[in-house]
N, C-alpha and C positions, 0 to 999 in steps of 0.2 A: 434524384437531382444531385448534381455534383457542384460543389462550391470551390472556387479557385482560392487557395490559401495565400496569405501574405507570408513574408519571411521575416524572422527576427534577426537582429544583428548579433554578431559574436557567437558564443557557443563553440562546439567542436564537432568533428566528425571522427567517430571511433568505430572499430570493428565490432560487429554485432555478436559474434560467437553464438548465434542462435541455431545453427544447423543441426546440432545434436538432438534437439527436441522439437523444432518448429513443425515437423510433419508427423509427430507421434501423437496418437490419440491419448486422452487422459485415462489412466488405469486407476482402479480403486485400490487404495492401500489396504492390505490385509489387516484385520482388527488387531490393534496393539494390545499388549497385556495390561497397560496402564495409560490413563489419560490425565494430564496435568493442565488444568485450565487457570491461567492467571486471572486475577480479579480485575486487573487493569488492561483492557484491550482496546481502549479508545482514548482520544484526547479528553481530558477532564478528569473527574473524580473516579476512583475505582468503584466497582460494584460491591454491594453488601450481601454476604451470604444469607440465604434463607433456607438452607438445608443443614443437617447435622451429620456428624460422623456415624456411620452405621445405617443411614437411611437408604432405602432402595428407591431408585429414580428411573423414570422412563426417558427415552430419547426425545429431545425437544423440550423437556420440562425445564422451567425457569429455576436456576439454582442460585442466582444472585441478582439483585435488583438495583436499578439506578440510584445513585446517592447524590443528587444535585441536578441542576438545570442542564449541565453538560456532562453526560455519563451515558452508559449503555447497559441494558440487561444482558445477562449471561445465561446460556442454556446448556443442558447436557447434550453432548454430541453423540453419545451412545448410552444405552440403558446399562444400569449396573448399580454398584453400591459405593457410597461416599466412604472413602477410607482415611482421609486426612484433610484438614483445613488449617492452613498456616503457611509459613514461608518455605519456598523451595528454590534451589539454584536456578538462575535465569539464563545460564549459558554465557553470560557476559562478565562473570566475576562477582555478581551480586546475588541478592536474594529478593524474591517477590512473593507476596501473598497469593496463594493458589487454593483451588479445590481439586482434590485428587479422586479419581473414579476408577474402580476396578470393573471393567466392562463385563457384561454377562451375555448369554446367548438370547436373551429376551428380544423380541422384535416389535413390541407394542410402542407406538409413538404417542406423544402428548402434544400434537400439533393443534393449532387453533382452527376454527371453522373457516372454510374459504369465504371470501367476500365476492359478491356479485354486484356489478355496477356500483362500486363504492363511491362515496362522496370524497372530496378533498380531505375533509377532516378525518374520515375513516381511514384513508390511506396513510396519513401521517401517524395516526394512532397505532395502526397495525405495524408500521415500520418500527416504531418505538417498542412495541410489545415483542417484536421479533429480534431486537438487539442489533439492528443493521447499522453498520458504520462504513465510512469510506474505505474501500478495499484496495485502493491504489497505493496505500502506505501511510497516509496521514491519519486515518482512523477517526475522523470527526463524526460524531453521532449524526446519522442521516436525518433523523426527525428534527433535529435542531437546524440543520442546513435548509430544511424545507419551510422554515418560518423566517425568511430573510429580513434584515432590518430596513430594506429599501425595495421598491417595486422592481421586478425583473421581467424581462420579455423573452429571454433565450435560455435554453438548456443545452449544454454541451456534454455529450458522452465522450469520455476520454479513453480512447483505444490506442493511443500512441505507442505505449510500452517501449520507450526509448532506451531503457536500461539494457546493457549487454546481458546475454545468457538467458534472460527471462522470456518465457513464451506462454505463460499461463493465460494471459488475456487473449493472445492470438488464438490459441486452441479453443478457448471458450467462445470467441466470436465465430470461429469456423463451425462449431457444432451446436451452438445454442443461440443463433442469431434471432430466431422468432421470439424466444423468451426475452432476449435483451430488448427487442423493439417493444414488446408489450410492457416490460418493466419501465422503459423510457416514457411510455404514454401514461403510466400511473404517476410517475414522477412529475411529468408535465401537467397533469390534471391537478395534482396537489399544489403545484406552484402557480397554476392559472396562466400558463404560457402556451402558445401555439407553435412556436418555432423550436424544433429540436434538431441539433446537428450531431453527427457522430464523426469524430476525428481519428484517423488511423494513418500511421506512417506508411509510405508507399512500399516498404519492404515486406508487407503482409498482403500480397495480392489475393490470396484465397479468402481471407477475412473481408477485404474490401468488396469483393464480388458478391458476398452474401447480403450486402446491404443496398446494392444498386436497385433492386426491385422493390424496396420498401419505400414508405413515404417519409423517411428521415432524410435530411440533407447530408450528403457524404462529403467530408473534407479530406482529400488525399494529401497528406502532409509530406513535406520534404524530410528525408532522413537526416536528422540533426539532433545533437544532444545539447541541452535538455528539452526537447520538444514537448515532453509530457508535463513539464512544470506548468502550474496553473496560469501564471501571468503570461508566459510565452504562448501557451495554447490559446488563451482568450484573444490575444492580439492576432495570432495567425488566422484564427477562425472569423473574427469579427472586426478587427482593426481597432478595437477599444483597448485603452491602456489603463491598468489598475494603478492608481496613485499609491505612493508609499503610505502605509498605515491604513489603507482602505481595503475593503473586501470586494470580491468579484460582484457581489450584489449591488455595490455602489455604482457599478457601470452596467447594471441590468442583466447580469449573467450568473448562472449557477453551473458548476461543473461537477459531474458525477462519473465515477469509474464505470466501465462496462460491467465489471463483476458485481458492482453494487446494484446496477439496474437488473441484472439477472436475479440477485437475491431478493429484490423488491418484488419481482414477478412471482417467485416461489412463495414469498410471504403473503401476498394478496390472494393468489389463486389456490395455494395448498395449505396456507397457515403455517408454513415451515419456517422456523427461526433460522438465523445465520449460525449453522452448526458445522458446516464443512465448506471447503474451497479447493480449487486446483492450485497445486504448488509445483513449481519447476525445481527439479534436483539435477544439477549439472556441474560442469567443470571437468578438467582432465583428471581430477583425483577421485572420481567415482566410476565404478566399473560400467554401469549401464545408465546413462542419463535418462530421466523420464519426466513426464508430467503426471502427477499423482493426485487423485481426489482424496483428500485427507480430512478426517474429523478434526475439529478444533481441539487442541490439547494433545495431539499425537506427538510423541517424542521424536526428535531428529534421528535417534538411533534406529527407530523402526523404519523411517524413510530410507536411511542408508542401507539397511538390510534388504529392503524391497528392491533396491537398485544394485544389488550384487556386492555391496560393501565398498569401503574406502580403499584407495590404492595410491600411495605416494602423495597424499594431500599434505600440504604444509600450512594451509590457511583455510578456515571455515568462515563463511559469511552468511548471515541472515539477510536476505534481500539481494539486491544487485551489487555489483562491484563498485559503483560510483556513490551510491547513497546508503548502502547496507551497513550493518554493524558486524565487526569482527567478533568471532565467538572464541571462548576459551575451551570449549569442549562440546560434547554431544548432549548436554543437558537441556539445550534449547528445545522449544516445542512449537508446534504450529499454532498461530493465533489468527484472528480474523483478518489481520493485515499482512500476513506472511505470503509474499509472492513467490519466494524461492529460497533454496539453500544451495550454496556453492561450495564445492570441494576443489580448491585451487592448488595446482602444483607450483613448484618453484618457477617454472617457465611462465606461468600465468600471473605471477606477482612480482613485486620489486621490493626486495628486503635490504636494499642499499641504505646505509646510514646517511642522514641528511648532512649536507655541506652548507657552508655559509651562503646566504642570499647574495646573488651576483647583480641584483638590481636590473635584471633584464626586462622586467615589465610584462612578461608573457602572461602572468596570472591576471593582470588588469586588462590586457588586450583580449583575453578569451572570456572574461566574466560576462555572462549574459545580462547581469544587472548593472554593469558598468561601474563596478566598485573597485576598491584598492585593497585586495587581500593581503598584500605584503605589509601594508600599514597596520591592518588588524593584527597580524601576527606579532609585529614589532611591539605594539602597545599592550597586547595581551601578555607577552613575555615579561613586560615591565609592570604588569598588573594595573595598568592605566586603562581600565575598561571604557570609561567615558570618552577617552581619546580614540579608542578603537571604533566607537560609534561615530565620533565627529570626523575623523580623518579616513577611516577605513570603510565607513558606511555599513558596519556589520549588521545593523538592525534590518537592513533591506535585503540581506543575504537569503537565498532560497536553499542553501546547503546542497547544491547539486554536485559538488566535488570537482568541478572543472579546474579550479585553481591548483589543487594538489596534483591532478592528472598531468597538467602541462608543465609543472615546475621542474626545470632541469636540475635544481639543487635538492629535489625531493624533500622540500620543507613541509612540515605537517600543517599546512595552511587550513585545511578543513577542520582539523581538530582544534586549532586556535580559535577559529570562528565559533565553533560550538561552545567552547569554554567561555569566550567573551559574552555570548548571548545568554548563557546560563547565569553568569555572574551579574549581568545587567538586570535579568529578570529577578534574581534574588534580592537585589538592592531596591527594586521598584516597589 
């Protein structure tokens, strides 16, 4: 069944840059010599290690457990020996607590027993035991999301993948559609809903075609950025608007990424924890762009080597170019929420120095949340963060990066927004 989508106002139309990888099957990354698994791979509290240095572990074995209501278990993505527990460089100029594993040739898995016709409670418990989080980038623990604060009647699978360059979800939908559908049904059963939609941008015809013969409702979305943002997606699929300060559950909807649904299927049917994912490696600065099936903890250097090495890259990005994070080097690793790594050339980036704001209003005109980003930057620079919230509306920002993209003065608007939100959280 096809559902006609609505259109959201504003946003932008940008080049997709998906052609280098959109038709490439996912290849398995050769086993790296070291795995570095950050303890914080979800929204909420970092996991607490339950292994010690020198301990031999199996693939899929739990190595760190949840430490709070909003947290996620962490599992070994390959068998091997724990060689270090402590802070390691995060690739962004900081340090983060990690568990380091030296992989071995052992092939024994420590998966859980498959579930047969599980109850809603069993599904939620299994998802928690397998450490599944939102794989579209947010990283919210899935078991928490399946116990919403208000009754819901609709589940939306997010297959929009509107970020330029990234094709990991597209390739997954093309090759694992049956597993995604089964995972969606487990999620729907856990939530107690009967209506399940899958939303995909129209520039992914092969993926769309895979779901026409299923009993999911297919929403073919207009190609528009940020179509994959939760509030915009919900409106386009259902016409419901999520009020400021409210959750999707408050309008009867839960959104899950298609990769999350696939992970749920594997967790229920195979007892497999979330220990690997597809990662897109692209950009003009990498010799052979690819989609790679990577174990969680694989270092960026191993992915670069598998893609023929870096060539004339001037900027490294974890994620997409709009919402991703710039990297200081190849110390970054694959996490549960890593959709891609980009090696960008000078032609693909803009290194121009910012010039004074010309008050053109383009950032406000393009903002999908109808905010005033220039006001946020002005008050953030003055360290008046409460005014950034009052006049710029910064707390409603979805951090899509549209404002920075359209600014002719190259003002660091998105960075100012993140700074203001962080300061306001710190003071609250």
